[in-house]
Residue frames relative to the residue before (quaternion, step in Angstrom):
aa qw qx qy qz dx dy dz
M 1.0000 0.0000 0.0000 0.0000 0.00 0.00 0.00
K 0.4527 -0.7002 0.4892 0.2560 3.65 -0.92 1.04
P 0.3949 -0.6740 0.5474 0.3002 3.64 -0.90 0.81
T 0.3022 -0.7811 0.5239 0.1550 3.54 -1.15 0.68
V 0.6558 0.3097 -0.3164 0.6115 3.59 1.34 0.37
E 0.2664 0.8343 -0.4622 0.1389 3.59 0.19 1.07
K 0.6550 0.4394 -0.3134 0.5289 3.50 1.29 0.61
E 0.0470 -0.7714 0.6345 -0.0088 3.58 -0.66 0.98
I 0.0007 -0.8148 0.5761 -0.0645 3.66 -0.65 1.19
F 0.2155 -0.7602 0.6005 0.1225 3.55 -1.16 0.57
C 0.0338 0.7919 -0.6097 -0.0016 3.67 -0.98 0.73
R 0.0778 -0.7610 0.6440 -0.0111 3.55 -1.31 0.79
G 0.6956 0.5293 -0.3723 0.3121 3.43 -1.35 0.73
T 0.7594 -0.2603 0.2663 0.5334 3.51 -1.08 -0.63
P 0.6857 -0.4524 0.3599 0.4422 3.63 -1.39 0.29
R 0.6779 0.5019 -0.3045 0.4425 3.64 0.74 -1.01
K 0.6757 0.4951 -0.2943 0.4602 3.62 0.96 -1.00
C 0.6600 0.5287 -0.2790 0.4549 3.56 0.99 -0.87
G 0.6322 0.5186 -0.3162 0.4810 3.40 1.13 -0.77
R 0.6603 0.5315 -0.2892 0.4448 3.57 0.90 -1.06
E 0.6473 0.4900 -0.3073 0.4965 3.56 0.99 -0.86
Y 0.6459 0.5077 -0.3429 0.4555 3.63 0.87 -0.70
G 0.6590 0.5099 -0.3016 0.4634 3.59 0.95 -0.83
E 0.6494 0.5389 -0.2930 0.4494 3.61 1.05 -0.91
Q 0.7372 0.4386 -0.2204 0.4643 3.52 0.86 -1.11
A 0.7706 0.2550 -0.1535 0.5635 3.74 1.09 -0.59
R 0.1618 0.8310 -0.5253 0.0858 3.67 1.09 0.72
E 0.7055 0.5035 -0.2821 0.4114 3.52 0.71 -0.97
E 0.6975 0.4689 -0.2817 0.4629 3.41 1.02 -1.01
I 0.5880 0.5726 -0.3453 0.4550 3.67 1.08 -0.70
R 0.6798 0.4764 -0.2974 0.4716 3.53 0.86 -0.99
R 0.6307 0.4946 -0.3653 0.4735 3.65 1.00 -0.63
E 0.6609 0.5216 -0.3120 0.4402 3.58 0.99 -0.76
V 0.6135 0.5417 -0.3110 0.4832 3.53 1.11 -0.78
E 0.6658 0.4795 -0.2917 0.4916 3.63 1.06 -0.90
F 0.6101 0.5603 -0.3428 0.4432 3.59 0.99 -0.63
S 0.7346 0.3877 -0.2249 0.5094 3.60 1.04 -0.80
A 0.4531 0.7293 -0.4501 0.2455 3.66 1.16 -0.15
P 0.6208 0.5421 -0.3834 0.4167 3.61 0.97 -0.71
G 0.6514 0.4999 -0.3297 0.4659 3.67 1.00 -0.66
F 0.6047 0.5498 -0.3440 0.4623 3.54 1.10 -0.71
K 0.7117 0.4614 -0.2795 0.4499 3.59 0.87 -1.00
E 0.6922 0.4680 -0.2978 0.4617 3.65 1.11 -0.63
L 0.4845 0.6973 -0.4365 0.2976 3.59 1.30 -0.26
S 0.3606 -0.6977 0.5756 0.2279 3.61 -1.06 0.86
G 0.8387 0.0637 -0.0698 0.5364 3.49 -0.85 1.05
P 0.0146 0.8523 -0.5224 0.0208 3.66 0.73 0.95
D 0.6369 0.5482 -0.3236 0.4349 3.57 0.93 -0.86
H 0.6604 0.4832 -0.3138 0.4815 3.63 0.96 -0.94
F 0.6390 0.5285 -0.3618 0.4259 3.64 0.92 -1.01
L 0.7233 0.4768 -0.2686 0.4211 3.49 0.74 -0.99
R 0.6048 0.5271 -0.3449 0.4873 3.57 1.11 -0.55
C 0.6229 0.5247 -0.3292 0.4778 3.56 1.00 -0.78
A 0.6697 0.5036 -0.2995 0.4564 3.62 0.92 -0.89
E 0.6730 0.4856 -0.3033 0.4683 3.54 0.97 -0.92
L 0.6212 0.5157 -0.3526 0.4732 3.65 1.03 -0.83
S 0.6600 0.5054 -0.3746 0.4107 3.68 0.79 -0.74
L 0.6406 0.5201 -0.3055 0.4751 3.61 1.13 -0.77
Q 0.6482 0.5029 -0.3401 0.4596 3.56 0.96 -0.92
T 0.6861 0.4727 -0.3093 0.4585 3.70 0.98 -0.81
Y 0.8505 0.2767 -0.1012 0.4357 3.55 0.64 -1.03
A 0.8147 0.0540 -0.0001 0.5773 3.64 1.08 -0.51
P 0.0620 -0.8469 0.5274 0.0290 3.66 0.57 1.16
E 0.6064 0.5596 -0.3642 0.4319 3.61 1.07 -0.74
I 0.6250 0.5169 -0.3374 0.4778 3.70 0.97 -0.67
L 0.6162 0.4999 -0.3558 0.4938 3.72 0.96 -0.67
D 0.6400 0.4619 -0.3319 0.5166 3.76 0.95 -0.84
E 0.6760 0.4539 -0.3630 0.4531 3.72 0.76 -0.49
L 0.6048 0.5146 -0.3544 0.4938 3.58 0.99 -0.50
T 0.6434 0.5183 -0.3316 0.4556 3.49 0.80 -0.72
G 0.6525 0.4721 -0.3143 0.5025 3.64 1.10 -0.61
V 0.5799 0.5384 -0.3775 0.4810 3.65 1.00 -0.62
A 0.6619 0.5028 -0.3192 0.4553 3.61 0.75 -1.01
E 0.6541 0.5201 -0.3077 0.4551 3.69 0.93 -0.97
G 0.6837 0.5032 -0.2635 0.4582 3.59 0.93 -1.02
A 0.7367 0.3853 -0.2409 0.5007 3.61 0.86 -0.97
G 0.4028 -0.7007 0.5175 0.2809 3.71 0.97 -0.39
V 0.5336 0.5750 -0.4554 0.4210 3.58 0.98 0.95
D 0.5901 -0.5872 0.4185 0.3631 3.44 -1.26 0.46
I 0.5846 -0.6165 0.4108 0.3307 3.55 -1.09 0.94
P 0.6533 0.5040 -0.3557 0.4389 3.69 0.77 -0.86
A 0.6527 0.4975 -0.3395 0.4595 3.63 0.89 -0.73
L 0.7064 0.4368 -0.3023 0.4678 3.59 0.93 -0.76
L 0.5990 0.5211 -0.3639 0.4870 3.68 1.13 -0.43
F 0.6128 0.5340 -0.3462 0.4686 3.60 0.97 -0.61
L 0.6430 0.5578 -0.2912 0.4366 3.46 1.01 -0.98
N 0.7508 0.4004 -0.2284 0.4731 3.63 1.06 -0.79
V 0.7255 0.3124 -0.2552 0.5576 3.63 1.32 0.03
W 0.3800 0.7216 -0.4984 0.2940 3.61 1.08 0.35
N 0.1251 -0.8350 0.5358 -0.0029 3.51 -0.72 1.06
S 0.1893 0.7973 -0.5419 0.1865 3.54 1.06 0.75
F 0.0213 0.7930 -0.6087 -0.0158 3.74 -0.94 0.65
D 0.1172 -0.7840 0.6096 0.0010 3.35 -0.66 1.39
D 0.3128 -0.8154 0.4803 0.0816 3.38 -0.58 1.35
A 0.5138 0.7152 -0.3840 0.2774 3.57 1.36 -0.26
E 0.7787 0.1859 -0.1394 0.5828 3.51 1.29 -0.32
E 0.4679 -0.6798 0.4878 0.2847 3.61 -1.15 0.57
R 0.1694 -0.8231 0.5413 0.0292 3.50 -0.87 0.73
C 0.9282 0.0254 0.0049 0.3712 3.60 -1.12 0.87
T 0.1157 -0.7762 0.6197 0.0078 3.48 -1.11 1.00
P 0.0564 -0.8235 0.5628 0.0447 3.70 -0.26 1.06
F 0.1474 -0.7882 0.5939 0.0650 3.51 -0.96 0.75
L 0.1103 -0.7340 0.6601 0.1153 3.56 -1.53 0.32
L 0.0010 0.7525 -0.6578 -0.0316 3.58 -1.12 0.73
R 0.3456 -0.7655 0.4787 0.2558 3.54 -0.60 1.04
Q 0.7923 0.0938 -0.0518 0.6007 3.69 1.18 -0.43
S 0.1254 0.7279 -0.6733 0.0328 3.52 -1.27 0.71
D 0.7418 -0.3622 0.2967 0.4802 3.56 -1.35 -0.32
R 0.7627 0.2937 -0.1701 0.5506 3.54 1.32 -0.34
G 0.7112 -0.5043 0.2390 0.4276 3.42 1.07 0.85
P 0.7608 -0.3169 0.2298 0.5177 3.71 -0.99 -0.34
V 0.1337 -0.7913 0.5953 0.0400 3.47 -1.26 0.69
A 0.0447 -0.7084 0.6999 0.0800 3.47 -1.34 0.70
A 0.0645 0.8341 -0.5420 0.0800 3.58 -0.66 0.74
K 0.0089 0.7954 -0.6058 -0.0166 3.70 -1.30 0.21
N 0.2749 -0.6447 0.6800 0.2154 3.34 -1.42 0.34
N 0.2005 -0.8025 0.5484 0.1228 3.61 -0.66 1.06
D 0.0824 -0.8286 0.5537 -0.0074 3.69 -0.55 1.08
G 0.1149 0.7724 -0.6229 0.0477 3.45 -1.34 0.31
P 0.6751 -0.5092 0.3620 0.3923 3.56 -1.31 0.39
E 0.6424 -0.5758 0.3580 0.3571 3.56 -1.08 0.64
R 0.6246 0.5623 -0.3375 0.4239 3.58 1.14 -0.59
E 0.6552 0.5152 -0.2981 0.4652 3.54 1.34 -0.21
R 0.4321 0.7380 -0.4136 0.3123 3.52 1.42 -0.07
F 0.7801 0.3178 -0.1813 0.5076 3.56 1.10 -0.77
R 0.3642 0.6939 -0.5253 0.3315 3.62 1.25 0.40
A 0.6971 -0.3588 0.3409 0.5187 3.67 -1.10 -0.32
P 0.4370 -0.7302 0.4609 0.2518 3.56 -0.80 0.99
F 0.5882 -0.5155 0.4872 0.3885 3.40 -1.36 0.18
I 0.2137 -0.7815 0.5743 0.1169 3.57 -1.14 0.64
L 0.2980 -0.6725 0.6274 0.2556 3.51 -1.26 0.37
R 0.0200 -0.8186 0.5730 -0.0332 3.48 -0.66 1.10
K 0.1390 -0.7778 0.6123 0.0265 3.66 -0.86 1.16
V 0.0591 -0.8099 0.5813 -0.0516 3.53 -0.65 1.13
E 0.1011 -0.7142 0.6905 0.0534 3.61 -1.11 0.90
P 0.0798 -0.8386 0.5368 0.0471 3.73 -0.08 1.17
D 0.6093 -0.5589 0.4106 0.3843 3.51 -1.21 0.65
H 0.7844 0.1210 -0.0387 0.6071 3.67 1.02 -0.70
G 0.7153 0.3412 -0.3127 0.5235 3.54 -0.70 1.21
L 0.6493 -0.5654 0.3852 0.3322 3.44 -1.47 0.10
P 0.5338 -0.5831 0.4955 0.3599 3.60 -1.09 0.62
F 0.0124 0.7987 -0.6015 0.0073 3.54 -1.10 0.54
L 0.2738 -0.6683 0.6548 0.2230 3.38 -1.72 0.08
Q 0.0803 -0.7784 0.6225 -0.0131 3.56 -0.87 1.00
V 0.1572 -0.7266 0.6638 0.0817 3.48 -1.21 1.02
T 0.2382 0.8163 -0.4782 0.2197 3.66 -0.43 1.10
Y 0.6161 -0.4849 0.4274 0.4501 3.55 -1.15 0.06
A 0.6098 -0.5596 0.4338 0.3562 3.53 -1.15 0.58
G 0.8071 0.2838 -0.1885 0.4821 3.58 -0.77 0.89
W 0.6065 0.5390 -0.3633 0.4578 3.56 1.33 -0.23
L 0.2076 -0.7195 0.6437 0.1574 3.53 -1.37 0.50
S 0.1627 0.8209 -0.5128 0.1916 3.57 1.03 0.86
G 0.2461 -0.7827 0.5434 0.1778 3.49 -0.92 0.76
L 0.4874 0.6283 -0.4424 0.4146 3.55 1.22 0.53
D 0.7691 0.1940 -0.2448 0.5576 3.58 -0.87 0.92
M 0.5033 0.6686 -0.3641 0.4087 3.54 0.76 1.00
M 0.0713 -0.7824 0.6173 0.0422 3.58 -1.12 0.62
N 0.1831 -0.7806 0.5813 0.1386 3.56 -1.02 0.83
S 0.7409 -0.4699 0.2979 0.3762 3.56 -1.37 0.24
A 0.6417 0.4942 -0.3549 0.4669 3.54 1.25 -0.18
G 0.5928 -0.6092 0.3241 0.4153 3.49 1.29 0.10
L 0.4684 0.6675 -0.4558 0.3567 3.60 1.25 0.08
V 0.0957 0.8189 -0.5615 0.0706 3.71 -0.68 0.93
N 0.0628 -0.7853 0.6086 0.0943 3.53 -1.22 0.39
T 0.0742 -0.7522 0.6421 0.1279 3.58 -1.28 0.22
H 0.1826 -0.8345 0.5192 0.0263 3.63 -0.89 0.52
G 0.1561 -0.7378 0.6406 0.1447 3.58 -1.48 0.18
S 0.4992 -0.6431 0.4820 0.3239 3.64 -0.95 0.59
V 0.0552 -0.8314 0.5525 0.0195 3.56 -1.01 0.76
G 0.3627 -0.7032 0.5240 0.3151 3.53 1.07 -0.91
S 0.1005 -0.7621 0.6388 0.0336 3.54 -1.35 0.55
L 0.2140 -0.7928 0.5571 0.1234 3.50 -1.02 0.90
F 0.4163 0.6929 -0.4681 0.3570 3.57 1.44 0.34
P 0.5252 -0.5936 0.4784 0.3780 3.63 -1.16 0.55
R 0.1229 -0.8248 0.5519 0.0004 3.61 -0.90 1.00
G 0.2947 0.7789 -0.5062 0.2242 3.67 1.12 0.63
G 0.6427 0.5667 -0.3837 0.3443 3.47 -1.42 0.05
N 0.6600 -0.4786 0.3888 0.4293 3.63 -1.32 -0.15
R 0.2943 0.7535 -0.5391 0.2344 3.61 0.07 1.24
L 0.4578 -0.7036 0.5049 0.2010 3.47 -1.19 0.93
D 0.5176 -0.6137 0.4989 0.3265 3.61 -0.94 0.73
I 0.4882 -0.6949 0.4320 0.3036 3.51 -0.82 1.10
R 0.5616 0.5602 -0.4121 0.4482 3.73 1.11 -0.51
L 0.7210 0.4413 -0.2794 0.4553 3.62 0.75 -0.78
R 0.6305 0.4781 -0.3531 0.4992 3.59 1.14 -0.50
M 0.6137 0.5007 -0.3652 0.4892 3.67 0.95 -0.45
Y 0.6284 0.5251 -0.3605 0.4465 3.55 1.05 -0.58
R 0.6395 0.4999 -0.3232 0.4864 3.54 0.96 -0.79
L 0.7083 0.4650 -0.3035 0.4358 3.62 0.78 -0.95
M 0.6595 0.5087 -0.3277 0.4459 3.59 0.84 -0.83
R 0.6578 0.5021 -0.3320 0.4528 3.68 1.06 -0.20
H 0.7271 0.3781 -0.1867 0.5417 3.57 1.43 -0.22
C 0.7211 0.4708 -0.2607 0.4364 3.58 0.82 -1.03
R 0.2919 -0.7688 0.5528 0.1348 3.53 -1.21 0.85
T 0.7932 0.2455 -0.0950 0.5491 3.62 1.10 -0.54
V 0.6423 -0.5076 0.3950 0.4169 3.58 -1.22 0.29
P 0.6968 0.4975 -0.3157 0.4090 3.57 0.67 -0.78
E 0.5633 0.5528 -0.3489 0.5054 3.58 1.29 -0.49
L 0.6319 0.5518 -0.3024 0.4525 3.53 1.01 -1.02
L 0.6994 0.4904 -0.2763 0.4405 3.49 0.69 -1.13
S 0.6316 0.5453 -0.3026 0.4606 3.53 1.09 -0.80
G 0.6647 0.5049 -0.2916 0.4671 3.50 1.02 -0.84
L 0.6106 0.5248 -0.3722 0.4618 3.64 0.96 -0.76
E 0.7374 0.4633 -0.2813 0.4031 3.67 0.80 -0.75
A 0.6373 0.6004 -0.3176 0.3640 3.52 1.38 -0.23
V 0.7385 0.3348 -0.1929 0.5526 3.56 1.35 -0.32
P 0.4651 -0.6348 0.5183 0.3349 3.74 -1.01 0.54
L 0.1176 -0.8411 0.5274 0.0234 3.57 -0.68 1.06
T 0.1303 -0.7248 0.6684 0.1044 3.44 -1.38 0.40
G 0.3179 0.7499 -0.5530 0.1754 3.61 -1.38 -0.17
K 0.7429 -0.4103 0.3020 0.4341 3.45 -1.46 -0.09
G 0.3866 -0.6718 0.5165 0.3639 3.62 0.86 -0.93
F 0.0293 -0.8269 0.5448 -0.1360 3.48 -0.71 1.38
S 0.3007 -0.6451 0.6563 0.2504 3.54 -1.36 0.38
I 0.0252 -0.8189 0.5729 -0.0214 3.60 -0.65 1.10
M 0.1761 -0.7361 0.6448 0.1060 3.50 -1.07 0.90
A 0.0455 -0.7963 0.6020 -0.0381 3.62 -0.67 1.17
G 0.0355 0.7883 -0.6105 0.0681 3.52 -1.14 0.91
D 0.1819 -0.7869 0.5781 0.1164 3.58 -1.25 0.37
A 0.7234 -0.4578 0.3149 0.4097 3.52 -1.38 0.13
E 0.6250 0.5558 -0.3241 0.4420 3.56 1.20 -0.58
G 0.5234 -0.6497 0.3921 0.3875 3.53 1.22 -0.32
Q 0.4681 0.6297 -0.4553 0.4209 3.55 1.38 0.31
N 0.0108 0.8088 -0.5860 0.0491 3.49 -1.15 0.85
A 0.1265 -0.7746 0.6168 0.0606 3.63 -1.21 0.37
V 0.2442 -0.6890 0.6653 0.1516 3.53 -1.20 0.75
I 0.1357 -0.8304 0.5403 -0.0063 3.54 -0.33 1.42
D 0.1413 -0.7435 0.6470 0.0932 3.67 -0.75 0.95
A 0.1057 -0.8161 0.5681 -0.0089 3.53 -0.08 1.42
A 0.1676 0.7851 -0.5855 0.1125 3.60 0.33 1.01
V 0.1822 -0.8576 0.4695 0.1047 3.45 0.88 1.32
P 0.5204 -0.2290 -0.8214 -0.0445 1.30 -2.07 1.44
E 0.5238 0.6362 -0.4404 0.3564 3.62 1.19 -0.04
I 0.0798 -0.7803 0.6183 0.0496 3.64 -0.96 0.81
I 0.0377 0.8000 -0.5982 0.0274 3.60 -0.56 1.13
I 0.2804 -0.7232 0.6021 0.1892 3.62 -0.97 0.84
S 0.1223 -0.8316 0.5412 0.0253 3.44 -0.37 1.27
G 0.7654 0.0639 -0.1064 0.6315 3.73 1.12 0.22
R 0.0698 -0.7548 0.6520 -0.0158 3.48 -1.31 0.93
D 0.8635 -0.0492 -0.0079 0.5018 3.53 -0.90 1.02
V 0.2050 0.8185 -0.4935 0.2112 3.49 0.95 1.12
D 0.5633 -0.6055 0.4280 0.3646 3.62 -1.11 0.42
H 0.7873 -0.0787 0.0501 0.6094 3.45 1.21 -0.80
A 0.0773 0.7862 -0.6131 -0.0082 3.62 -1.03 0.26
F 0.0150 -0.7516 0.6590 0.0260 3.52 -1.51 0.32
S 0.0882 -0.7590 0.6278 0.1484 3.57 -1.26 0.06
T 0.2270 -0.7828 0.5743 0.0770 3.55 -1.26 0.49
N 0.7095 -0.4885 0.2252 0.4552 3.51 1.05 1.18
L 0.5961 0.4333 -0.3696 0.5661 3.51 1.24 0.76
Y 0.5104 -0.5734 0.5441 0.3385 3.66 -1.34 0.47
I 0.3717 -0.7356 0.5217 0.2203 3.43 -1.19 0.64
A 0.6027 0.5881 -0.3383 0.4200 3.62 1.11 -0.59
P 0.5109 -0.6996 0.3981 0.3016 3.67 -0.50 1.04
E 0.6451 0.5216 -0.3390 0.4438 3.54 1.00 -0.80
L 0.6656 0.4802 -0.3176 0.4749 3.71 1.02 -0.32
D 0.3626 0.7427 -0.4985 0.2616 3.66 1.18 0.09
G 0.8397 0.2016 -0.1160 0.4908 3.61 -0.61 1.01
R 0.6023 0.5245 -0.3333 0.5010 3.57 1.46 -0.02
D 0.5181 0.6007 -0.4690 0.3883 3.59 1.07 0.32
G 0.6479 -0.5486 0.4077 0.3363 3.54 -1.41 -0.19
R 0.4983 0.6871 -0.4075 0.3369 3.59 1.33 -0.03
T 0.4437 -0.6440 0.5511 0.2910 3.49 -1.30 0.54
P 0.6469 -0.4870 0.3542 0.4678 3.66 -1.04 0.19
A 0.6594 0.5181 -0.3088 0.4487 3.57 1.00 -0.79
G 0.6197 0.5324 -0.3228 0.4778 3.56 1.12 -0.85
R 0.6367 0.5680 -0.3109 0.4187 3.69 1.00 -0.82
I 0.5808 0.5942 -0.3810 0.4055 3.44 1.10 -0.69
H 0.7153 0.4409 -0.2523 0.4799 3.55 0.84 -1.02
N 0.5857 0.5599 -0.3614 0.4614 3.59 1.05 -0.68
R 0.7029 0.4335 -0.2759 0.4918 3.61 0.81 -0.97
G 0.6122 0.5302 -0.3823 0.4450 3.62 0.85 -0.46
R 0.6016 0.5302 -0.3146 0.5079 3.59 1.14 -0.84
R 0.6689 0.5085 -0.3109 0.4443 3.58 0.78 -0.99
R 0.6975 0.4398 -0.3203 0.4663 3.66 0.80 -0.92
F 0.5538 0.5531 -0.4262 0.4536 3.76 0.98 -0.49
L 0.7253 0.4263 -0.2642 0.4715 3.65 0.68 -0.96
Q 0.5793 0.5267 -0.3907 0.4841 3.66 0.97 -0.56
D 0.6660 0.4708 -0.3080 0.4898 3.70 0.72 -1.03
F 0.6444 0.5261 -0.3555 0.4261 3.67 0.77 -0.71
F 0.7394 0.4136 -0.2386 0.4747 3.64 0.74 -1.01
A 0.6109 0.5349 -0.3964 0.4284 3.55 1.25 -0.29
G 0.7184 0.3940 -0.2021 0.5365 3.59 1.34 -0.25
H 0.7765 0.2914 -0.1438 0.5399 3.63 1.25 -0.19
T 0.1244 -0.7276 0.6625 0.1278 3.59 -1.13 0.60
L 0.3172 -0.7627 0.5395 0.1633 3.54 -0.61 1.15
R 0.0523 -0.8255 0.5618 0.0142 3.70 -0.50 0.95
S 0.8173 0.2233 -0.1386 0.5127 3.61 1.12 -0.15
V 0.6186 -0.5518 0.4051 0.3856 3.52 -1.19 0.40
G 0.6019 0.5498 -0.3524 0.4597 3.57 1.19 -0.48
E 0.6478 0.5116 -0.3059 0.4744 3.50 0.94 -0.78
L 0.6547 0.4836 -0.3413 0.4702 3.57 1.03 -0.74
Q 0.6224 0.5510 -0.3378 0.4416 3.60 1.11 -0.76
A 0.6343 0.5418 -0.3210 0.4484 3.59 1.11 -0.75
L 0.6012 0.5340 -0.3228 0.4992 3.58 1.25 -0.75
M 0.7064 0.4541 -0.2824 0.4637 3.55 0.78 -1.06
R 0.6737 0.4660 -0.2981 0.4900 3.70 1.17 -0.13
T 0.4758 0.7015 -0.4082 0.3389 3.55 1.30 0.03
H 0.2679 -0.7821 0.5573 0.0774 3.52 -1.01 1.08
G 0.4203 0.6500 -0.5713 0.2728 3.52 -1.31 0.70
E 0.7224 -0.4685 0.2601 0.4370 3.49 -1.19 0.47
F 0.7842 0.2571 -0.1174 0.5523 3.73 1.00 -0.75
A 0.4112 0.7152 -0.4615 0.3262 3.61 1.25 0.26
P 0.6437 -0.5605 0.3879 0.3478 3.55 -1.29 0.42
C 0.7005 0.3827 -0.2531 0.5466 3.64 1.00 -0.79
R 0.0725 -0.8597 0.5038 -0.0428 3.48 -0.28 1.45
H 0.0030 -0.7936 0.6075 -0.0344 3.48 -1.17 0.83
V 0.4128 -0.6511 0.5922 0.2344 3.58 -1.07 0.93
P 0.6177 -0.1937 -0.7615 -0.0340 1.67 -1.96 1.67
L 0.4205 0.6973 -0.4954 0.3026 3.69 1.13 0.06
C 0.7625 0.2030 -0.0862 0.6082 3.62 0.99 -0.73
P 0.5631 -0.6277 0.4355 0.3150 3.59 -1.27 0.51
S 0.7542 0.1377 -0.1554 0.6229 3.63 1.28 0.03
S 0.4189 -0.7035 0.5450 0.1806 3.38 -1.59 0.34
T 0.4379 -0.6601 0.5336 0.2963 3.67 -1.08 0.61
F 0.2503 -0.7934 0.5491 0.0795 3.57 -0.54 1.27
W 0.7807 -0.1231 0.0845 0.6068 3.69 0.98 -0.83
S 0.2628 -0.7501 0.5975 0.1059 3.54 -1.37 0.40
M 0.1211 -0.7980 0.5903 -0.0066 3.55 -0.95 0.96
I 0.0170 0.7466 -0.6646 -0.0258 3.47 -1.09 0.80
A 0.1179 -0.7948 0.5930 0.0522 3.68 -0.70 1.08
L 0.1691 -0.7511 0.6367 0.0439 3.45 -1.18 1.06
P 0.3023 -0.7906 0.5063 0.1652 3.62 -0.03 1.32
A 0.6992 0.5251 -0.2969 0.3836 3.58 0.75 -0.98
E 0.7080 0.4113 -0.2149 0.5323 3.51 1.34 -0.72
R 0.3397 -0.7371 0.5025 0.2978 3.60 1.35 -0.29
K 0.5529 0.5927 -0.3863 0.4402 3.66 1.04 0.78
I 0.2217 -0.7158 0.6543 0.1024 3.45 -1.40 0.73
L 0.1946 -0.7315 0.6433 0.1150 3.57 -1.01 0.89
L 0.0161 0.8473 -0.5286 0.0479 3.55 -0.54 1.05
A 0.1381 -0.7873 0.5986 0.0532 3.63 -0.86 1.01
S 0.2655 -0.8005 0.5271 0.1042 3.38 -0.50 1.33
G 0.6992 0.2799 -0.2414 0.6120 3.55 0.36 1.43
A 0.6756 -0.4486 0.3305 0.4827 3.51 -1.15 -0.10
P 0.5362 -0.6859 0.3806 0.3117 3.69 -0.82 0.95
C 0.6050 0.5096 -0.3972 0.4654 3.61 1.16 -0.22
E 0.7480 0.3889 -0.2493 0.4766 3.68 1.12 -0.15
T 0.7491 0.3364 -0.1251 0.5568 3.58 1.33 -0.46
E 0.3749 -0.6933 0.5598 0.2557 3.52 -0.97 0.86
Y 0.5241 -0.6087 0.5204 0.2900 3.52 -1.39 0.59
R 0.1505 -0.7523 0.6310 0.1147 3.55 -1.13 0.86
E 0.4288 -0.7290 0.4970 0.1940 3.49 -1.08 0.79
Y 0.0043 0.7505 -0.6608 0.0005 3.60 -0.95 1.01
E 0.1990 -0.7474 0.6245 0.1083 3.59 -1.23 0.74
V 0.4699 -0.6655 0.5020 0.2905 3.37 -1.22 0.89
């Protein structure tokens, strides 16, 4: 089975320099990812207008990210419009279920944010996820687990111990106007914020667009939040909870039916939610080892997923330990692959 986190890269310096080093070290993977997104780019209605809006939002709210993207394009030898599209592309395929993020307020190794990352089998041979470590001239050093070429701030931990994991949900709310994609907003915030309250304040400060996500955020102090990012709406459906999880659905009742799922898709999402509700009703997780055991559990609605029993497969698994500033990463389904330890 092909591993799906097979590139580890390191960048240091200004945004442009970090971007260029990113592009140079992951050139082949970025080109494959740009190729993977090309059909969506070609089918886009009014591509020039779309990209002008995306560029305007970066110039308005995060010019240093536009500078970094320019460096990535230079290093990888790809066109900046194709790379920009890759970073603001909001395609949402409801045919398969994706990702199970978790939060634990306390364990034998402190607070925990974790996830199993899932996808359809056809994505197994796309450009792999990469692990990227960055020491910027300005801002906090960080670890980022992401698709090659992305500057998404989802699935990221910084040196202050602020971390988040996520699952895709979709959003049916209107998202027009000069708005910044939430993945890029999170990228900016995760490079500067030290605590969950700072992160939440930052999310409310800028008009947002994007696909819509369920985000689990935690910090080294044990503060956490369950964020229903039904962009542009942001609802905090949990604060400083003992445990939390999501199954590609929003948790806040007022967002019921405002996700991007089809009725058929919601049946499976709700089955997964019931499975975990029943589990936590009978178990209290006190250690990282116990969480790993849950993340390796099999069944139609269990977190460790394999085709054909499930409509998607688990490609990689991540357990972040904010108090230790460490990420444990399994390159493949966690039932088949041992976790490796990385430090910010």
